[in-house]
N, C-alpha and C positions, 0 to 999 in steps of 0.2 A: 337383451340387456347387455350393454357394453361392459367389458371387464374393467374394473377400477384400477387405477395406477397404484402400485404398491407404495405404501406410506413408509418409505425408507429414508432416513435422514442422510442422504448422500454426502453433503458437505462434511459432516462429522466423521463419516467413514473415511473420506478422502484425507482428512487431516491426520487421522490415526495412521494411515498408510504413509503419509509424508513424514511423520515423526520417526518412522522406522528407517528412513534413508540415512546412510552414514554421513558423518561430518566430513567436509572437504579437507584434504591434506593441504598444508601450507608450507611455504618456504621458511626456513629458520635463518634469521639474519642477526649477525652479531653487531649490535648497534654501538657497543662500547669497545670495539676492537682497536688495538693500537695501530698507528699508521703503517707499520711494517707488515701487519696482518690483513691489510685491506683486501688483498686478492682473495683471501680465504674467508672473508667475512660472511659470505652467503652460501647456503647449500642449495643446489638445484632441487626443484620439487620432486623429480623422479627419484632422487637419492635420499630424500628426507623421510624420516619416520613420520607416520600420521600424528598430527598434533591437534588438540582441541583449539577452538578459536581463542586467541589470547588478546583480548581487547583491553584497553586501559581501564575503561569503566563502562561495560556494555549495558548496565542497568543500574538503577539507583537514582537518587534525587539529583546528583550532579549531572548525569547524562540527560535526565529529563529537562533540566534547565538549559543545557546546550541545545537540545532538540527544539525547545520552545523559541530560543533566540534564533536558531537557524530558520525556523518557519516564518518568524516575523521579519527577519532581515533579508531573506532570499529574494523576495520580489523586487527589492531595490537594486539587485545586482544581476539582473537577467542578461544573459548573453544573446547573441543573434538567434540561436535556436529557440531560446525561451520566449523571445519576442514573437517569433513566427508561430509558436504554439499558442500563445495568447491570442494572436490575430486569427488563427484558424478556429479557436474556440468561440470567439465572438462572432465570426462569420457563420460558422455552423449553427450556432444558437439562433442567429437572425433568420437563416433559411428555414430552420425547423419551426420557428415562430410563424413565418409566413404560411407554411403548409400544415400547421398544427391541426386544423379542422379536418383536412383531407386525411391526415395520418390517423386521427382518431376514428373517422368514419371507416377507413379501411380495416383497422384492427377490430372494430366492433362487428363489421360485416363478416369477417373471417373468424368469428368466434367458434371455438371447438371445446366442448365440455371436457373431453379427455385430456386435451392439451392444457386446458386451464387448471385441471386438477394437478397435473405434473408441475407446472410453473408455480402453483401455490405451495408445493413442497419445497421447491428450490428457493422460494422467497424466505426460507428459514435464514438465509445469509443476511437478509435485511432486518432481522429482528434485533432488538436491543440486547438480548442475552447471548447472541451468537459469538461476538468477539470475546466477552468475558469467559464463555464456556471454552473457547479455544485456548485462551490464556491459562485457564485452570488446568487443562489437559497438558499444555506445554510445560507449565511450572511443575506439575506433578511428575512428568516424565524426566525432569532434570535430576531427580533423586535416583533414577535408574541409569540414565546415561552418564551422569557425573560430568556433564558438559555445560558450560555457562551459556551455550547457544540457546538452550531451552528457556532459561530464565530471561535472557535478553528478548527472546521471541514473545514471552508472556507480557513483558513490559511494553514492547513495541506495539503489540496488539491493543493493549489498553490505551496507550498514547494515541494510536491512530484513531481509535473509536472516539476518544475524548476530543481531540482536536478537530476531527471531522464533524462531530456534533456541534461544536462551537461555530465552525465555518458554515455549516448548513443552516444553523439558526440565524446567523447574520445574513446569509443569502436570502432566506425566506422573509426576513424583515425588509430587506432592500427591494426584492421583487415578490410582492405578496399576490400570487396568482390564485384565482378561485379554482375549486375542483371543476373538472369538465362538466359534471352533471349539475353544478350550481350556476355556472355562467362562464363568461369569457373575460371578465374584467381583470385587469392587472393594475394593482396599486403599488406605489413606491413608498417605502418607509412606513409600512403599516404592519400591525400584528394580527390582522384578521385573515390574511391569506395563507397559502401553503408554499407556493413557489418551488424551490429546489426539492427534489424528492429525497427525503431522509432515508428511505429504505434502500434506494439505489446507491446512495453515498455510503451507507454502512456496509453494504455488500461489497462495494468496490475497495473500501479502505483496507481490508485484510489481505487483498490479493498481492500487492507489491511486497508486503511484509513476509508472507509465506514464500513468495517467489524468491526473495533475496536470501532468506534463511535456509531454505531447503531445496529450491528448484533451480538454483544457478548452475549452469553447466560449466565445468572446469576442464582444463586441458587433459587431465589424466582420467576423466570419466570414460568408462567403456560404453559400448553400443547399448547395452541393456539399461544402464543407469541414465544415459541420455534420453532414451525412449521414455522411461518412467517419469523423468523430470519434465519433459516436453508435454507428456500426456497430463500430468498433474497440473501444470500451468494452464494448459488449454481448458481443462475442466473448471478451474477456478475462475478464469476469465468468462467462460461460458455461463457459469453460475451467476456472476455479477450482471451480465447482460440480460440473462433470462429474468433476473429479479426486476430489472428495469422494464422488461417487456410485460411482466406481470402487472406492474402499476398501470401500464397502458391498457391492458386487457381488462383490468378491474375498474377502469375508468376513474382512477384516482388522481392521475397527473397527466398533463400535456407532455408531448414529446420533448420540447425544449427543457422542461423541468427535470425529466428523467435524464436527459443528456448532461445537464449541469450537475446533477447529483452524482453521476458516474465519474465525471471529470473531477469533481471535488474529492471524492474518495480516493481515486487513483492518484491524484496529485499529492494529497496529504500523506498517503502511504509511501509514495516514492520519495518525497522529500525527507521523511523520517529515516528511510533506508539510506539515503544519501548522507544524512547527518551522522548516522552510526558508522558508515563506511569511512567518513572523514575522521571521526574520533578514533576508529580502530587503526587507521593508517599512520596517524601521528599524534603526539601528545597535545593536549589542549593549551599548554603554555610552553613557548620556546623562547630562549634567549640567545641571540646571535651577536657576536662581537666581531668588529673589523677595525683594523689599524692601518694607517698610512703615514706618510711624511707629515708630522706635526698634527695628526688627527687621530682620534679614537672614538669609535661609535659603538653603541649598544642598542640592539633592536629587539623589542619584546613583541611577540606575536601570540595572540590569544586564539 
């Protein structure tokens, strides 16, 4: 009789370890310094005392509104790299669709009970309660760390799950694919199919959030800290991909559905991280004045 895989919730243990990582130090910048003090307005990172993240509004309804607006408007302002990524996503989806039956057959032929039991445990990341559980842990730890980073993380995780769920639902309605064991039919704009893998999307959506909040490598990080962060990020990405593989092994989704689910989760999580990075770097409302010969202009940027 083969030994069973220990039923240990690795993702939760990993998060608890990630929360223990120290906050990054940040440079202190005197934004209201007088012109004569401009040279001394900023303090180098190596000489600055460790500071908690000081964002204008890292969590709360105002930030959620800014995040929602960023998600809606960002696709209309894609740069060259963004267009290339979209093209690669479409191309990869098409290739996976052409070979989806071959991929399904290969996965089913190489079925292994012990491996299946392991990926079933990793699929915890794709459960609906996973992100809220992480958010609860992060929010609770804020009362210990006294750092707004943890509350921001909690809100980001819930946002990522919510927006990913909406995007996945829309995608499933647009591409309503049957389960592999039910058939191969793909319908458009139908509520009867499954399409994009929700489990893969939910597993992927937490990865960019945790990577941005706890696993970003900074210039002052030592070798040990870099190793822990790289290891943690690798485990998170591996967990998301293994969740996708589990959906293939369990014959619940086709390969292109799993791929689109992963892309959806990773994209939503990354866009939310970008939105918070922008909000933390500069205020949401700026007024700039300029004057010239016979002219005076005021520019308001939201």
